[in-house]
ZADO-1210 file (C-alpha; in nm, 4 decimals, padded with zeros to 6 digits):
<atoms>
<atom x="04.2796" y="-00.9625" z="-00.2744" code="MET" pos="1"/>
<atom x="03.9838" y="-01.1608" z="-00.4090" code="LYS" pos="2"/>
<atom x="04.0537" y="-01.4360" z="-00.1550" code="ARG" pos="3"/>
<atom x="04.0446" y="-01.1842" z="00.1309" code="PHE" pos="4"/>
<atom x="03.7024" y="-01.0550" z="00.0262" code="PHE" pos="5"/>
<atom x="03.5415" y="-01.3961" z="00.0133" code="SER" pos="6"/>
<atom x="03.3095" y="-01.5942" z="00.2340" code="PHE" pos="7"/>
<atom x="03.4298" y="-01.9051" z="00.4193" code="PRO" pos="8"/>
<atom x="03.3364" y="-02.2394" z="00.2739" code="ASN" pos="9"/>
<atom x="03.1934" y="-02.4304" z="00.4592" code="PRO" pos="10"/>
<atom x="03.0238" y="-02.1977" z="00.7085" code="VAL" pos="11"/>
<atom x="03.0218" y="-02.2896" z="01.0769" code="ASN" pos="12"/>
<atom x="02.6541" y="-02.2753" z="01.1736" code="ASP" pos="13"/>
<atom x="02.7283" y="-02.2263" z="01.5446" code="ALA" pos="14"/>
<atom x="02.9482" y="-01.9254" z="01.4660" code="ALA" pos="15"/>
<atom x="02.6870" y="-01.7748" z="01.2356" code="ALA" pos="16"/>
<atom x="02.4174" y="-01.8090" z="01.5010" code="ARG" pos="17"/>
<atom x="02.6503" y="-01.6636" z="01.7632" code="THR" pos="18"/>
<atom x="02.7052" y="-01.3573" z="01.5450" code="VAL" pos="19"/>
<atom x="02.3294" y="-01.3246" z="01.4979" code="ALA" pos="20"/>
<atom x="02.2748" y="-01.3446" z="01.8740" code="LEU" pos="21"/>
<atom x="02.5420" y="-01.0804" z="01.9329" code="GLY" pos="22"/>
<atom x="02.3805" y="-00.8469" z="01.6792" code="VAL" pos="23"/>
<atom x="02.0381" y="-00.8916" z="01.8388" code="VAL" pos="24"/>
<atom x="02.1735" y="-00.8299" z="02.1896" code="LEU" pos="25"/>
<atom x="02.3668" y="-00.5203" z="02.0792" code="LEU" pos="26"/>
<atom x="02.0610" y="-00.3881" z="01.8951" code="SER" pos="27"/>
<atom x="01.8328" y="-00.4411" z="02.1953" code="VAL" pos="28"/>
<atom x="02.0897" y="-00.2752" z="02.4204" code="LEU" pos="29"/>
<atom x="02.1112" y="00.0256" z="02.1874" code="ALA" pos="30"/>
<atom x="01.7332" y="00.0513" z="02.1703" code="PHE" pos="31"/>
<atom x="01.6716" y="00.0115" z="02.5431" code="MET" pos="32"/>
<atom x="01.9427" y="00.2546" z="02.6552" code="THR" pos="33"/>
<atom x="01.9095" y="00.5036" z="02.3710" code="GLY" pos="34"/>
<atom x="02.2835" y="00.4750" z="02.3096" code="ALA" pos="35"/>
<atom x="02.2949" y="00.5736" z="01.9443" code="ALA" pos="36"/>
<atom x="02.6739" y="00.5327" z="01.9379" code="TRP" pos="37"/>
<atom x="02.6199" y="00.1540" z="01.9485" code="LEU" pos="38"/>
<atom x="02.4926" y="00.1797" z="01.5920" code="LEU" pos="39"/>
<atom x="02.8493" y="00.2571" z="01.4783" code="ILE" pos="40"/>
<atom x="02.9947" y="-00.0868" z="01.5683" code="PRO" pos="41"/>
<atom x="02.6752" y="-00.2535" z="01.4469" code="LEU" pos="42"/>
<atom x="02.7037" y="-00.0810" z="01.1094" code="THR" pos="43"/>
<atom x="03.0763" y="-00.1504" z="01.0793" code="TYR" pos="44"/>
<atom x="03.0231" y="-00.5172" z="01.1669" code="GLY" pos="45"/>
<atom x="02.7463" y="-00.5487" z="00.9100" code="PHE" pos="46"/>
<atom x="02.9564" y="-00.3962" z="00.6313" code="VAL" pos="47"/>
<atom x="03.2616" y="-00.6009" z="00.7335" code="ALA" pos="48"/>
<atom x="03.0690" y="-00.9303" z="00.7335" code="ARG" pos="49"/>
<atom x="02.9123" y="-00.8548" z="00.3954" code="VAL" pos="50"/>
<atom x="03.2501" y="-00.7624" z="00.2462" code="ALA" pos="51"/>
<atom x="03.4745" y="-01.0334" z="00.3889" code="ALA" pos="52"/>
<atom x="03.2822" y="-01.2685" z="00.6147" code="GLY" pos="53"/>
<atom x="03.4219" y="-01.2943" z="00.9683" code="PRO" pos="54"/>
<atom x="03.7768" y="-01.1882" z="00.8765" code="LYS" pos="55"/>
<atom x="03.7472" y="-00.8167" z="00.9615" code="ILE" pos="56"/>
<atom x="03.4326" y="-00.8193" z="01.1749" code="SER" pos="57"/>
<atom x="03.5155" y="-00.8129" z="01.5477" code="PRO" pos="58"/>
<atom x="03.1955" y="-00.9982" z="01.6351" code="LEU" pos="59"/>
<atom x="03.2542" y="-01.2477" z="01.3538" code="GLY" pos="60"/>
<atom x="03.6120" y="-01.3077" z="01.4621" code="TRP" pos="61"/>
<atom x="03.5018" y="-01.3578" z="01.8245" code="PHE" pos="62"/>
<atom x="03.2322" y="-01.6027" z="01.7167" code="ALA" pos="63"/>
<atom x="03.4657" y="-01.8083" z="01.4974" code="VAL" pos="64"/>
<atom x="03.7731" y="-01.8161" z="01.7222" code="HIS" pos="65"/>
<atom x="03.6339" y="-01.7975" z="02.0767" code="VAL" pos="66"/>
<atom x="03.2665" y="-01.8928" z="02.0999" code="THR" pos="67"/>
<atom x="03.2173" y="-02.1586" z="01.8310" code="ALA" pos="68"/>
<atom x="03.5006" y="-02.3857" z="01.9521" code="PRO" pos="69"/>
<atom x="03.3312" y="-02.3937" z="02.2916" code="ARG" pos="70"/>
<atom x="03.0010" y="-02.4920" z="02.1301" code="LEU" pos="71"/>
<atom x="03.1371" y="-02.8104" z="01.9772" code="SER" pos="72"/>
<atom x="02.8135" y="-03.0003" z="02.0425" code="ALA" pos="73"/>
<atom x="02.6245" y="-02.7557" z="01.8185" code="TRP" pos="74"/>
<atom x="02.8863" y="-02.7147" z="01.5478" code="GLN" pos="75"/>
<atom x="02.7574" y="-02.8028" z="01.2078" code="ARG" pos="76"/>
<atom x="02.9241" y="-02.7031" z="00.8864" code="PHE" pos="77"/>
<atom x="02.6884" y="-02.5981" z="00.6110" code="VAL" pos="78"/>
<atom x="02.7675" y="-02.5191" z="00.2477" code="PRO" pos="79"/>
<atom x="02.8858" y="-02.1664" z="00.1787" code="GLY" pos="80"/>
<atom x="02.9284" y="-01.9072" z="00.0478" code="PRO" pos="81"/>
<atom x="02.5765" y="-01.7703" z="00.0213" code="PRO" pos="82"/>
<atom x="02.4406" y="-01.6993" z="-00.3236" code="SER" pos="83"/>
<atom x="02.4219" y="-01.3430" z="-00.4455" code="ASP" pos="84"/>
<atom x="02.0455" y="-01.3104" z="-00.4034" code="SER" pos="85"/>
<atom x="02.0463" y="-01.2942" z="-00.0219" code="PRO" pos="86"/>
<atom x="02.3225" y="-01.0382" z="-00.0233" code="ARG" pos="87"/>
<atom x="02.2003" y="-00.7245" z="00.1508" code="PRO" pos="88"/>
<atom x="02.2428" y="-00.4860" z="-00.1403" code="TRP" pos="89"/>
<atom x="02.0369" y="-00.7111" z="-00.3679" code="VAL" pos="90"/>
<atom x="01.7710" y="-00.7602" z="-00.1013" code="TRP" pos="91"/>
<atom x="01.7577" y="-00.3881" z="-00.0243" code="PHE" pos="92"/>
<atom x="01.7235" y="-00.2703" z="-00.3826" code="PHE" pos="93"/>
<atom x="01.4911" y="-00.5451" z="-00.5048" code="ARG" pos="94"/>
<atom x="01.1512" y="-00.4118" z="-00.6020" code="ARG" pos="95"/>
<atom x="00.8413" y="-00.6003" z="-00.4871" code="PRO" pos="96"/>
<atom x="00.6427" y="-00.7690" z="-00.7605" code="HIS" pos="97"/>
</atoms>
């Protein structure tokens, strides 16, 4: 179970940037159209990526298995997993000094 809820090591930089682009596009689409229901897949994807990396995130899975292989010129593997400090719950609850 611990292995399932872990981050990939190393992290494919092209896949990570593809996920970020997808999140930005979906967010802009939700904002421009007023389609509040788009916040549901955005929220699920965020929680899924925090919990298990791209394993259970549809956007993460698409980026790793479909998009990133096609971006072979930009693929770069960087050390992972991220440290605990950038994790969203730590960032969110951290008090400013």
